[in-house]
C-alpha positions in Angstrom: 9.3 -53.5 -36.7 7.6 -56.1 -34.3 3.9 -56.8 -33.9 4.7 -55.5 -30.4 6.4 -52.4 -31.4 3.6 -51.6 -34.1 1.0 -52.0 -31.4 2.6 -49.7 -29.1 3.1 -47.0 -31.5 -0.2 -47.2 -33.3 -1.8 -46.9 -29.7 0.2 -43.8 -29.1 -0.5 -42.0 -32.6 -4.2 -42.7 -31.9 -4.0 -41.5 -28.3 -2.3 -38.1 -30.0 -5.0 -38.0 -32.9 -7.5 -37.6 -30.5 -6.0 -35.2 -28.3 -5.5 -33.0 -31.3 -9.1 -34.1 -32.0 -10.2 -32.6 -28.8 -8.3 -29.7 -29.0 -9.5 -28.6 -32.3 -13.3 -28.7 -31.1 -12.3 -27.4 -28.0 -11.2 -24.2 -29.9 -13.9 -24.1 -32.2 -16.6 -23.9 -29.2 -14.3 -21.7 -27.2 -16.6 -18.7 -26.5 -12.9 -16.6 -26.4 -12.3 -17.8 -29.6 -15.4 -16.4 -31.4 -15.2 -13.1 -29.6 -11.7 -12.4 -30.7 -12.4 -13.9 -34.4 -15.3 -11.7 -34.7 -13.9 -8.5 -33.2 -13.1 -5.6 -35.7 -9.3 -5.8 -34.8 -6.7 -3.2 -36.0 -2.5 -2.5 -35.5 -0.8 -5.0 -33.5 -3.7 -7.1 -32.3 -4.7 -7.4 -35.9 -1.3 -8.3 -36.7 -1.0 -11.0 -34.0 -4.4 -12.7 -35.0 -3.5 -12.9 -38.6 -0.8 -14.9 -37.4 -2.9 -17.2 -35.1 -5.6 -17.8 -38.2 -2.6 -19.1 -40.3 -1.8 -21.5 -37.4 -5.6 -22.2 -37.1 -5.7 -23.3 -40.6 -2.4 -25.2 -40.4 -3.7 -26.9 -37.3 -6.7 -28.4 -39.0 -5.0 -29.2 -42.2 -2.2 -31.1 -40.2 -4.8 -32.8 -38.0 -6.7 -34.1 -41.3 -3.2 -35.5 -42.8 -2.5 -37.0 -39.3 -5.6 -38.6 -38.9 -6.0 -40.1 -42.7 -2.4 -41.6 -41.7 -3.9 -42.9 -38.5 -6.8 -44.6 -40.0 -5.0 -46.1 -42.7 -2.8 -47.5 -40.4 -5.7 -48.7 -38.1 -7.1 -50.6 -41.4 -4.0 -52.0 -42.3 -3.3 -53.8 -39.1 -7.0 -55.3 -39.0 -6.2 -56.9 -42.4 -4.3 -60.3 -43.0 -1.6 -59.1 -45.7 1.5 -60.4 -45.2 3.5 -57.4 -46.5 1.5 -55.7 -43.1 4.5 -55.0 -40.8 6.8 -53.6 -43.6 3.8 -51.3 -44.6 2.8 -50.2 -40.9 6.5 -49.6 -40.2 6.6 -47.1 -42.9 3.3 -45.3 -42.1 4.2 -45.0 -38.3 8.0 -44.5 -38.6 8.3 -42.7 -42.0 7.5 -39.6 -43.6 3.7 -40.6 -44.3 1.8 -37.3 -43.5 1.4 -35.4 -46.9 1.0 -31.7 -46.3 -0.8 -29.1 -48.4 1.0 -27.7 -51.3 1.7 -24.8 -49.4 4.3 -26.4 -47.6 5.9 -27.6 -50.9 5.2 -30.0 -53.7 5.0 -33.7 -52.4 6.3 -32.2 -48.6 6.1 -35.1 -46.0 6.7 -35.3 -42.3 6.5 -38.3 -39.9 3.6 -38.5 -37.5 5.8 -37.4 -34.9 6.6 -34.7 -36.4 3.1 -33.7 -37.3 2.0 -34.2 -33.6 4.7 -31.8 -32.9 3.4 -29.2 -35.5 -0.2 -29.7 -34.3 0.8 -28.9 -30.5 2.8 -25.8 -31.5 0.1 -24.2 -33.7 -2.5 -25.0 -30.6 -0.2 -23.5 -28.0 0.4 -20.6 -30.3 -3.2 -20.0 -31.0 -4.4 -20.5 -27.4 -1.5 -17.5 -26.6 -2.9 -15.0 -28.6 -6.3 -15.4 -27.8 -5.2 -15.6 -23.9 -3.3 -12.1 -24.3 -6.1 -10.5 -26.2 -8.8 -11.9 -23.3 -6.2 -10.9 -20.5 -5.8 -7.4 -22.1 -9.7 -6.9 -22.2 -10.1 -8.1 -18.7 -7.6 -5.6 -17.1 -8.9 -2.9 -19.7 -12.7 -3.1 -19.8 -13.3 -2.3 -15.9 -11.3 0.8 -16.4 -13.1 2.0 -19.6 -16.5 1.3 -17.5 -14.9 3.5 -14.9 -14.3 6.1 -17.6 -18.0 6.0 -19.1 -19.3 6.3 -15.9 -17.6 9.3 -15.2 -18.5 10.8 -18.7 -22.2 10.0 -18.3 -22.2 12.1 -14.8 -20.2 14.9 -16.9 -23.0 14.8 -19.4 -25.9 14.9 -16.5 -24.0 17.7 -14.8 -23.4 19.6 -17.9 -27.4 19.5 -18.8 -28.0 21.0 -15.1 -25.8 23.6 -15.7 -27.0 24.6 -19.3 -23.7 24.1 -20.7 -23.8 23.3 -24.6 -23.4 19.5 -25.8 -19.8 20.4 -27.4 -18.8 21.8 -23.9 -16.3 18.6 -23.6 -15.8 17.5 -26.9 -12.4 17.4 -26.5 -13.0 14.8 -23.9 -15.5 12.8 -25.8 -13.3 12.5 -28.5 -10.5 11.3 -26.2 -12.6 8.6 -24.5 -13.9 7.4 -28.2 -10.1 6.8 -28.8 -9.7 4.8 -25.7 -12.7 3.0 -26.5 -11.8 2.3 -30.0 -8.0 0.9 -28.7 -9.3 -1.2 -26.1 -11.8 -3.0 -28.2 -10.1 -3.4 -31.4 -6.2 -3.1 -30.5 -5.8 -3.9 -26.4 -2.5 -5.7 -27.3 -1.1 -2.3 -28.2 -1.2 -1.5 -24.7 0.5 -4.5 -23.4 4.3 -4.0 -23.1 6.5 -6.7 -21.7 3.5 -8.8 -20.7 2.1 -6.0 -18.8 -1.1 -3.7 -19.4 0.1 -0.2 -19.4 -2.8 2.3 -18.4 -0.4 5.8 -18.5 -3.2 7.3 -21.2 -6.3 6.0 -19.5 -5.1 7.4 -16.2 -4.7 10.6 -17.6 -8.0 10.5 -19.0 -9.6 9.5 -15.9 -7.8 12.5 -13.8 -9.2 14.6 -16.7 -12.7 13.6 -16.2 -12.7 13.2 -12.5 -11.3 16.9 -12.4 -14.2 17.9 -14.8 -16.6 16.0 -13.0 -15.7 17.4 -10.0 -15.7 21.2 -11.2 -19.4 20.6 -12.7 -20.4 19.2 -9.2 -18.9 22.2 -7.6 -20.9 24.3 -10.4 -23.9 23.0 -9.2 -23.0 23.4 -5.4 -22.4 27.2 -6.5 -25.5 27.5 -8.2 -28.0 26.2 -5.7 -25.9 27.1 -2.6 -23.8 30.2 -3.6 -23.8 32.0 -0.4 -23.4 29.6 1.7 -20.1 28.3 0.2 -18.9 31.8 0.0 -19.7 32.3 3.5 -17.8 28.8 3.9 -14.6 30.2 1.9 -14.6 33.7 4.3 -14.6 31.7 7.6 -11.8 29.6 6.3 -9.9 33.0 5.1 -10.4 34.3 8.5 -9.2 31.2 10.1 -5.9 31.5 8.0 -5.6 35.1 9.2 -6.0 34.4 12.7 -3.1 31.7 12.3 -0.9 34.1 10.6 -1.3 37.0 12.9 -0.4 34.4 15.8 2.5 33.3 13.6 3.4 37.2 13.0 3.6 38.1 16.7 5.4 35.1 17.7 7.9 35.9 14.9 8.4 39.4 16.2 9.3 37.4 19.9 11.5 35.2 18.1 13.5 38.0 16.0 14.0 40.1 19.6 15.3 36.5 21.6 17.3 34.4 18.6 19.4 35.9 16.1 20.5 32.4 14.4 19.0 30.3 13.0 16.9 33.2 11.3 13.4 33.3 12.1 11.4 32.6 8.7 9.1 35.3 7.3 5.5 35.2 7.8 3.5 36.2 4.6 -0.3 37.3 4.7 -2.2 35.6 1.8 -5.4 37.0 3.3 -6.1 39.9 1.0 -5.4 37.9 -2.1 -7.6 35.3 -1.1 -10.3 37.9 0.0 -10.1 39.6 -3.6 -10.5 36.2 -5.4 -13.9 35.4 -3.2 -15.0 38.9 -4.1 -14.5 38.1 -8.0 -16.7 35.1 -7.7 -19.8 37.6 -7.6 -18.8 38.8 -11.3 -19.2 35.3 -12.3 -22.0 34.5 -10.7 -23.8 37.6 -12.4 -23.0 36.3 -15.4 -24.5 32.8 -14.9 -20.8 31.3 -15.5 -21.4 28.3 -13.2 -19.0 25.9 -14.9 -16.1 28.8 -14.2 -17.1 29.3 -10.7 -17.2 25.5 -9.9 -13.3 25.4 -11.2 -12.8 28.6 -9.3 -14.2 27.3 -6.3 -11.9 24.0 -6.4 -8.9 26.6 -6.8 -9.8 28.5 -4.0 -10.3 25.8 -1.4 -6.8 24.3 -2.4 -5.4 27.8 -1.7 -7.0 28.3 1.1 -6.0 24.9 2.5 -2.4 25.0 1.3 -2.4 28.8 3.0 -3.5 27.3 6.4 -0.9 24.5 6.0 1.9 26.9 5.4 0.6 29.4 8.2 0.7 26.4 10.7 4.2 25.2 9.5 5.8 28.9 9.7 4.2 29.0 13.1 5.7 25.7 14.5 8.7 26.5 12.9 9.0 29.8 15.1 7.9 27.9 18.2 10.7 25.1 17.7 13.3 27.9 17.8 12.0 29.1 21.3 11.9 25.5 22.3 15.3 24.9 21.4 16.4 27.7 23.3 14.7 26.3 26.4 15.9 22.8 25.8 19.4 24.0 25.7 19.2 26.1 29.1 17.7 23.3 30.7 20.5 21.1 29.5 23.2 23.4 30.7 21.5 23.6 34.2 21.5 20.0 34.4 25.0 19.7 33.5 25.7 22.0 36.3 24.0 20.6 38.8 25.7 17.2 38.1 29.1 19.2 38.5 28.1 20.5 41.5 27.7 16.6 42.8 30.8 15.6 41.4 32.4 18.3 43.5 33.7 19.9 40.0 32.5 23.5 40.4 35.8 24.8 41.3 37.5 23.6 38.1 39.0 26.4 36.1 38.3 25.4 32.7 35.0 24.0 33.3 34.0 27.3 35.0 35.0 29.3 32.1 33.3 26.8 29.5 30.1 26.9 31.8 30.3 30.9 31.5 30.8 31.2 28.1 27.9 28.5 27.2 25.8 30.5 30.0 26.5 34.0 28.0 25.6 32.7 24.5 22.3 31.1 25.9 21.2 34.4 28.1 22.2 37.0 25.5 19.3 39.1 23.4 19.3 38.0 20.9 20.9 34.3 21.1 23.0 32.4 18.7 21.4 29.1 18.9 24.4 27.6 16.8 27.0 28.9 18.8 25.4 28.0 21.9 25.0 24.6 21.0 28.6 24.4 20.0 29.7 26.1 23.5 27.0 23.7 25.4 28.7 20.5 23.8 32.2 22.0 24.5 31.5 22.2 28.3 29.9 19.0 28.4 32.7 17.0 26.5 35.1 18.4 29.2 32.9 17.7 32.2 33.1 14.0 30.7 36.8 14.2 30.2 37.6 15.7 34.0 35.1 13.3 35.7 36.5 10.4 33.7 32.8 9.3 33.2 31.8 7.2 30.2 28.1 7.8 29.0 26.6 8.3 25.9 27.3 11.4 23.6 23.5 12.3 23.5 23.6 13.1 27.2 21.7 10.3 28.8 23.7 8.8 31.9 23.8 6.3 34.3 24.9 5.3 37.7 27.1 7.8 39.2 26.0 10.3 36.5 22.4 10.2 37.0 21.8 9.5 40.7 18.4 10.5 40.4 17.8 8.2 37.2 17.4 11.2 34.8 18.1 11.9 31.2 19.9 15.1 29.5 18.5 14.6 26.3 20.5 14.9 23.5 23.3 17.6 22.3 23.2 18.4 19.0 26.7 19.1 17.6 
């Protein structure tokens, strides 16, 4: 190798050795490295870290061997020995880096191979450290939220006089999650993503328990006010149910199909559940009262929504009948404007649709079919081209009106 080639290669390996030295120093000073190294890891995270520690040892060992060869080459370059070029060539281009016995007795690799090995070691170490830190960064805020909720539960439990072991199952599960997050965070990482299913399930349990305890405090401190609000809400349900029942009677009298929905009365059961609260209060079972309050509030809310939906469903049937009657009148008026009132086929179809819509009770499905047949015949007889939904233009709508849609 020429002196120019020797100097070029020597400069390059010096630079690589300096880079690796910086990486080793940065690794030693890296707070994340120290944190992971000092953690009492278990499970998958421990296995990954043990593999990384082997890489740390390898990195320092290879660097020391690499630096020794680079320093020897530097010293040779500074000497005046006539054999220097050939010796330097062997050092810089041959298997001059002696590895420890762990790589086999007398194992040697080239400087380029040593650089590649040290680089791979460093990348693997930093990848493991980064994976653990990333998992901790994602999991610790969630753990802090759980711990805050647990603290609230403890405070509320004391206020309602519950024993310390009242929520032992939650405490044990939280301790398990804490252990996993601090000591084996990588067990919660799948395909590079943190899986929080267990944490979320525990969060829901803690949140529900905390809510029940808050309700318990409200029931303890404002029992009569809370019960009165429940009764007012049940009265509202009763009024909606009564309206829906009256409306259903009208619908059944006027519409045979589709069948009118039934209207159930949940008020007696809800009122009985509220009356049962007095027993729990007399026994001082505030936690049970809080839980029962939440259940009743949800039940009343659901009953209200259900009654309103049934009322709306019944209203839609009457509105549908009125809509179909209006369309029939509109089509009849247009037939008259076009001079088609004497058309026998149209007259028969109009009569059939009219009979379906005005008979009591009426079949809205059959009426819709009859109305559609009348509309199609009107289109065919007039030769007009307009959308099937009944909207018209030009000669069909001199007043700029619209018929709306006809459901087939």
